[in-house]
N, C-alpha and C positions, 0 to 999 in steps of 0.2 A: 704321767700328767694327762689330764683331759684335754679337750680342744678349746680351752678358753671360754669366755674371757677371764683372764687372771687379773686380780686387782693389785696394783702397786700404789702404796701410799708414799708421797714425798712431802716431807716437812721442809719448807724453806725457813731456816732459822735466823741467820744473821750474816752480816759481812763486816769486814774491817779493811778499808782501803786507805788508812790514814797516811800511808807512805806515798800516795798519789800526788803528783805535782799538778794541781788544778790549773795553774797558769799555763802550763805546757798544752793542756787540752782546751784552753780558752773558757774555762768554767769559773763563774764567780761563786754561785751557791750550788752545792752538790745535792742532787736528789738521785736515789738509787732504786733500781728494780731488777728483778730476775725474771727471765722468760724461759719456761720449760716447754719442750716440744716432743710430741710423739706422733709420727705420721702427720695427719692433717690437724691434730688437736694441739692447741696452744693455750697455755695457762700463763698469766702474768701476775706477779706479786703486786702488792700495793707499791706506789712510788713514795718512798720515805726520805725525809731530809737527813743530811749529815753524811759522814764518811764511815760510820759504824752503826747503821740502823739494825733494829731487831724486828723481824717480821713475825716469826712463829706462825706462819700460814701453812695450811695443809691442803694438798691436792691429791685427788684419786684418779689414777689412769687405769683404764681397762686395756690390758696388754694381750695381744693375740698370741704371740710366740715368744715367751720369755727366754728361750734358749738362744734365739737369734736377734730379737728386736733390741733396740737401744733407745734411751731417752737422751735428748740433748738439752743443754742449758747455755744461755748467753746472759751477759750482764750489761745493763745500760746505766749510764750516768747522764742525766739531763737529756734523755732521748738520743744519746750518742752511744753506739756500740763500743764497749770497752773490752779489749782482749778478743780471744777467739772463741768460736763455738766449741764446746766440749761434749763428747759422747760418752755415755755410761752404759756398759753391758749389764744385763740383768741376770745372766745365767749362773752367777756365783752367790746370789742372795740366799739367805737362810730364812725359811718361812717364819714369820712372826717376830723376827729379830731386826731391830733398827740398825742399819749399817751407815756409817759416816761416809759422805762423799764431799769433796771440796771442788769448787770452781775457782781456778787460779786466774786472777785478773791483775793488770798492772797496779802496783801499790798495795796488793793484799790478796784476799780471797773471800768467797762466799761459802757458807756452810749449809749442807743439806743432810737429812737422814732419809734413806730409802728403806722401806719395809715391804717385803713380799707378803701380801695378806693371805692369799690362798694358792701360792705356788712356791717353788724353791725347795732346797734341801731341808730335811727335818731336823738335822743336827749338824754342828760343825764337823768337817771331815777330820779324820785322825791326823795327828801330826805327821805321820809317815807319808800320807797322801799329799798333804800340803807341801811337803818337801819336794815332791815330784813335780809340782807346778813350776819350780824354778829351774828345772833341767831343760 
């Protein structure tokens, strides 16, 4: 690998938090958004109404060190943080192949696709190698 910047494309697709108890959180009308962070860079999706909005928004991050750096994501409903910040490693991504990532939040989850644009492995590892990851 060169010395960056390496481009990471993240598609914020949709969420479904229909199992969320809005009364418990004191929310009458739900609006949802996702916030992605990498170092000092912060991207926010649009704030959309409902418990299952579809964003289909795309963000490009220039990543310095894909082997060690991580992207984090948080979920907001009505400007209230819902759930915990989650971190996603980039060192297992395959170049040019969209990889599903989920952000688990109370009542459901938000879905993303991470694509390593100009870094990552060229092809999926052999099954034997993947087996070793679990040991």
